[in-house]
N, C-alpha and C positions, 0 to 999 in steps of 0.2 A: 489538616486534611478532612476532619469532620465537616469544617466550614464549607470546604469546596464541594464535597459531595451534596451537602444540603442545597446549596447555590445551584448546584447542576440539576437537582431535582426539580427546583422552583422554575427554573428556565425551562425545562423539558414540559412541565404541566401547563405554563403560561403559554408556550408555543401552541400545544394542542388545543387550548380552550379560545385562545384569542388571535388565531393565526391572521384575521383580516383587519385587526384593529391597529392603525398606525401608532397611537400613542403607547398600547402596550408592546408594540414591535421595538419601540424606542426603548422602553423600560428593559426589554429583553437583550437589547444591544448592550445597554449601559451594564446589566448584570454580567454578561459575557466578557465584557472588559474588566470588570472587577475580577472574574475567575482568572483571567490570563494573568492579571497582577499578581494575585495571591500565589498562582503556580510559579511565577518568576521568583517570588519572595521566598516561597518554601525551598525551591532549587537553590537559591543562593545560600540560604541557611545551612542546607545540607552539605554544601561545598564547603562552607566555613568551619562546620563541624568536624568534616573529614580532614581538613587541613590541622585542625586544632589537635584531633586524635593523633596524627601523624608527628605533629611536632613534639606532643607529649611522650609519644612512645621513643622518640630519639632521645628526649632529655631525662629518661629513666634508666637506671642500671637494672638489668635482670638477673635475678638471683636463682640458684637452684641449690638443692640440698641432697647429698649422699651420705646416709649414716648407717654404719654396719655395726652389729654386735656379734663377736664370735667367740667360739671355743675352741680350743686346740688341746690336744693330747700327745706329747711329745716323748720319743724315745731315742736314746743313743746308745750304741756299742762301741767299744774300743776294741783296738786290734788285740789286747790281752784278755778280752771277754768282759771287762768291767761295764757296768751300765748305768746310766742317768736318765732322768724322767722328770716329767711334770703332767700329773694326771689331769689337770684342771687349770689351765691358763685361760682366763676370760679377759677380753679386750674390747675397748670400743674406739671405732675410727670414724671422723667426721671430716667430710670435705664440703666446704661452702664454697661454690662458684659464682662468679659474677660475669656479666658482660655488658658491653656498652658499644653501641654503632651510632655516632652522630652523623654519619653520612654512609652511603652505599659502598664507598671505597675503603673506609676506615674503621677499625674495630679494636676494641680493648678487651682483653679476658684476664682474668685472675682466679685464683683459687686459695683459700685459707684452709689450713688442715691441724687436727691433732690427731694422736695416736697413742693410747695410754691403755696400761692394764687396769682392771677394776682395783680399787682401793689405793692406799697410799704406799710409798715405797720408802724403806728405812735404808737408804744409802745402797740399794742394790742395783739400780738402773741409773744410766746416764754416767757411768764411771768406767766403761770398758776401755781405758787407755785413751778416752777421748774419741774413739773409732765409732760409737754408736751414735754420738752426736756430730759426727762429721757432716758436713754441709752436703754431700752426695746422697746422704740416707736419712737427713734429720726427720723426714715425714714418714718415712718408712718403718722406724724402730719405735719400740714401746718406750715413751719418755713420760711427760707429765701433760696437764691439760691445757698447756700453753698454746694459743692459736698462732701459726707460723705460716708465712707465705710459701706456697708450694708452686704457683705459677703467677706471673704477671708479665704481660708483654703486648705490644700493640702489633697489628697486622695491617698492612696496607696493599690493598689490591689495586692493580693496574691492568691496562690492555692496549697493546700496540698491533693493530691489525687482528690477525687471527691468533695471536700469540698472548697469553694471559701471563701475569707476573705478580708475585706476592713478595713483600719483604717485611721483615719481623725482627725485633730486638727486645730482649727481656729474659726473664726466667723462663724458658720455653719448656713445653712438655717433652719429656724424654722418658718416661716411665709408661708402663702398661702399652708396649709398642706393637707393632704387627705381629699376629699370631699369639702373643702373649695375652691379648685381650680376650681370646677364647676361654681360657680357663677362668678369667677373672670376670666373666659374665658380663663383659662390656661390649656394646654394638658396635662401637668404633674404636679403632686403635689410636693413641695418643701420639705414636711417632711410627717411622717405617722400621725400627731397628730393634725390634724385640729379642732377636736372637744374640746380638753383640753389645747392645748398649740398653740398660735398664737402671737409670739413676738420674737425680735431679742435677741440672746443669744450667749456667746463665750464658747467654750467647746470642747469635743472629744468625739469620738464614735468608737467602734469596731463592726464590724458585721460578722455573720457566715451565709453564703449562702448554703441553703440546697435543691437548686431547682434540683439537679440531683436525688433526692429521691421523692418529691412532688413538683409538678409546683409551682413556686414563693415562696417557703418556705424560711424564713431567720428569725435570731434572731440578735437583736442588743442591746447593752450596750451604754447608753449615759451618759454622766457627763458634767455639765455646772457649770458656775459661772455667777451670775447676779449682783452681787455687790461685790466690793473688797475693804477691810478695809486696808487702807495705807495712811500715811501722804503723802504730796507732797513733790517735792525737795526743800529743805531748808526750809521747813515750820517752822522750829524751829531754825533759824540761831544762837540765842543767845547760845544755847547749846554748839555750836562749840566754843565759847569764855570762857566756864567754869564757867559762873556766876552762882552762887547759887541761888536758889528760894527766900531766905530771902533778896539778894540785888536786885532783880527784874528780875533774870534769869528765865530759863524755866525748868520744870522737864519733859516736854513732849518728846517723842521719836522724833528721827531725820528722815532723808530722807526714806520715803517709809516703815516705821516700823508700828506696829499695833497701831492704837489709841483706847485706852480704853474708850474715852468718846463719840464715835461714833458709828454708826451702825456696827454689826458684818458682816462677809462674809455671803452673800446669794448664797447658793449652790443648786443643783439640781442633782439627779441622776434617770434615767428612764429606763425601759427595754420594747423593742419593739419586739414582736413576730407576724409574718405573717405566718398562718398555710397552707394558700391556696391562689395563685393567677394565673389563666389560662390564664389571658388576658381578659376574658369575666366575671368571677365571682372572687371575691376576699374578703377576710376577714382580718382585720387588728386589732391588740389589742395592748394595752399600758398600762403601769402603771407607775408612777413617785412619787417622793417625793421632795418638795421644803423644804430647811433647813433655818431657821432664817428669814422667809419671813417678809418684812417690813409693817408697817402701822402706822396711827396716834392713839396715845394712850393719853387718858385724863390722865395727870399727876397730876392735881388739880381738885377736885369735891367738890361742895358746897351743903350741904343738907339743904334744906329750912324747914320752920316750919310746912310744910304739909308732909315732908318726901321725896320730890321730889329731885333727884340727878341732879344738874346742872354743866356740865363741865365748867371750867373757863380757863384752860390751856391746850394745847396739844404739843405732841412732837413725831417725828418720831422714833420708837422702833421696835427692832425685836420681834414679836409677837409670834412665834412659827413654828412649822411644818406643811405643808400641803400636804396630798397626794391626788392623782387622778388617776382614771383609765376610760378606754374606749374600747368598742368593737363596730367596724363598718363594714357594709357589703354593697357592691356594686355590681350590675348587669349592665355591658355594653352590652346592646342588651338582649332582652327579647324571649327566646327560640332559636330555630334554623330555620332561613328562613321561619317563619310564614308569615310575611310581612315586607316590607321596613321599614315601620313606627317602628314596635318593634325592627327590628335589629338595629336601630340607637335610640332607646330610652334608658336612664339611670334611674335606680331606686337605691335608697339608703336608708339606716336606720343606726341610731347610737345611742348607750346608753353609759352614762357617770355618774361617781359618784365623789364626793369630800369629803375629811373628814379632820377637823381641830385638830389640837393637840396644845392646847394653851401653851405659856411658862408661868412659875410661879415666874420668876425672877424679872419681873417689878414691880416698887412700885408708889403707887398712895397716894397723900395726901387728905384725907377726912376732909373736914371743916364741922364740926356739931356744930359749935358755936351758931346757930339759935335754936337749941334743947338744948343748955346749957351742951354740951359735948365736946367742944373745937375741936381741929384738932388731927387726927390720921392717922398713915401710914398703909397701906395694900399692901400685895405683891399679885401678880396674873396679868395676862394679858386678858384683853377683846379682845378675837380674834373673830372677825366677831360679836362683841357684846355680847358674852357669855364666861364664865369662864370655860364652859364645852367643850368636844369635840362634834363637830356637823357634821352631815352628809348631804350633797345636793345631788340632782339628776338632770339629764336632758336628754331629748330625742330630735332627730333630724331626720327628714324624709324629703325626697325631690324626684323630678323627673325632668329630663330634656329631652326634646323631640324635634325632628325635626319639621320645619313649612314649609309652602308653598315657603318662600323666599330663602330657602336654608341655613337658620340660625337655631338657638336653642333657645326654650322656655323652662324656668324653673320655678318651685314652690317648696319653701321649708317653713317648719314650725318647729318651736323650742319651747320647754317648759322647764323652769327651777324653781326648788322648792326653798323654803324659804332660805336655807343655801347653794345653789349652788354657787361655786366659782372656775372657771377656770382661767388659764394664758392666756387669749385671748385679752389682752390689745392693740395689734398690728392689730387688725382686721380691714379691709380695709372699714370701715362705718363711716362717718362724726358725725353721731349721738350716737355713742358708739357701744360697742360690742353687735350683737344680740345673739352671742354663751353664753354670760354672763348673759342673762335676767332673771331674778326672775319673771316669768311670762309667756308670750307669746309672739312670734315674728313670723311675717309673711312676706314673700319675693315673688316678681315675677320678672323675668327679661328675656329680649329678646336680644339675642346677634347674630350680624349679620356680616358676612364676606362682604366687600366691594370690596376689590382688593385682590383676593385669600386668602392666609394667612398673607398678609403684612399690610393691612389697614382694620380695622374694627370698628365697633360702638356697643354700648350696651345702653339699656334703662332699668332702675332697681328701683323697688319701695319696700322699706323697712318699716315696721310698727311694732314698739314696744310697747307693753302693759304691764306696770309694775304692778305686784302685790305687790311687796314688795321693799323698798329702798335698796341702797347700791350696785345695780348691777355692777357698773363701779368703785367701790372703791377698795382699796387695801385690807390689811388683819387685821387692827386694827378696832377702832370704828367706822370709816367712812364705814366699811363694814357691820354695824348693819342692820339686816331685820326687818323693821317694815312695817305693813299694811299702806295703804294710809289714813285710818281713824285714826290709832295711831298716825302717824306723824302729822297730823292735829291737834289732841288733844293736842300735845305737842308744838304748835305753829310753826311747820315747814310747808313747801309748796313744796315738792319734786316734780320732774317731774313724771306725770303718764302715758304719752303717748309720742311718738316721731315718726316722719316719715321723709323719706328722698326720694326725687325723684331724681335720677341721669341719665344724659346722658353724655356718652364720646365717644370721637373718639381716636382711638389708632394705632399708627405704630409700627411695629415690623419687624425687620430686622437682 
């Protein structure tokens, strides 16, 4: 560029001084030609550099970091008045995200994670009957410093006329969903299903975008698998030797085939419909069915002389199917320019329901010898403590408002009925899912940016008031709802209230 400016200056001066000289004019013409050639060469080089930069951008995986250090103060009180606590639980959570877009239509996204308490654990964590390391919640519980895959999926964007399409397969994002992202101080929701589903899942989705007709409108079909029934590699090596069962061999299936003695596949199908979302006001709806959902089932029950049924043995079984549905509304800003406070205030409300469909194939051994009747087998499944289809409901309301420090202050309330059962095992709360509470939940939080959007803090208080037991169980007998007085009458002492005070500092880049 400096050469071009210099030559231009020489040409100008030459023209001014020797306008009538033919030889000089010839030299000027030659200089002008050289200037044009240099300009063409420079333009071509700029184009090549742009092409190289674009190609380089496509060939690189983009990374991001979300690192949080937290302090939790936990308190529990049981129905009899017993208390349990932890005054100082310190933990670190790391999310290492990645993305790659080789074309405008195709995208890969992934996320690695660990979530651990400070220091080593001497046989205290990762031992909760295997449930705390269950695939649905492995990255939401405190385990060790192993990096695990939290998300890994491809996303394909297509368009036919005025309708957009997306298709995706892999470990899809299904935590920190719609409305849940507000308390988590996340700008965007990971999924549309925060009220009814908050746990990790593998599956696929196909969406149809109709926003060219109505702002934000789209419909999505989701399919997932939460548990696979398949033996492991070389699980029954004896079968390769052809040894018959009568001689000590095995008649069990070989590599990765179905195991009839284990839990069946646990699948899920869901439909999401967003009728309207203009950026300020939005409505989201969802319906799903979980197939063959698991739970602890009493396989042996002893009936005493008074007629009381006392479970003596349990096993994990497929208990039946579970339906769920929700409709959620959010307003990002109240009115149009009424005040800065209302412009930055978010209000939301959500209503949800669940409905159980018990399996009738499970068998229970009922020992009635104390009543002189011996033992008999009965079929049927106690799903959420009932052999009948049961319906549960839940409401969730909240507000997030600006404060004088430049942060946000939020208030939320939840209420769940006796048989309410969502899939929210991965909710980010140490004391259990507030979304699953059969009773009332109250929450207040203050989120404060410290260094722009890179470094922030939050103070949060969560209080759970249980009216019925089984709020955080799976779908079998452990999900049986009993009032606190009923549980005490049966010699039980369930948690009646729980509270968590959390302070965290978070770095995101």
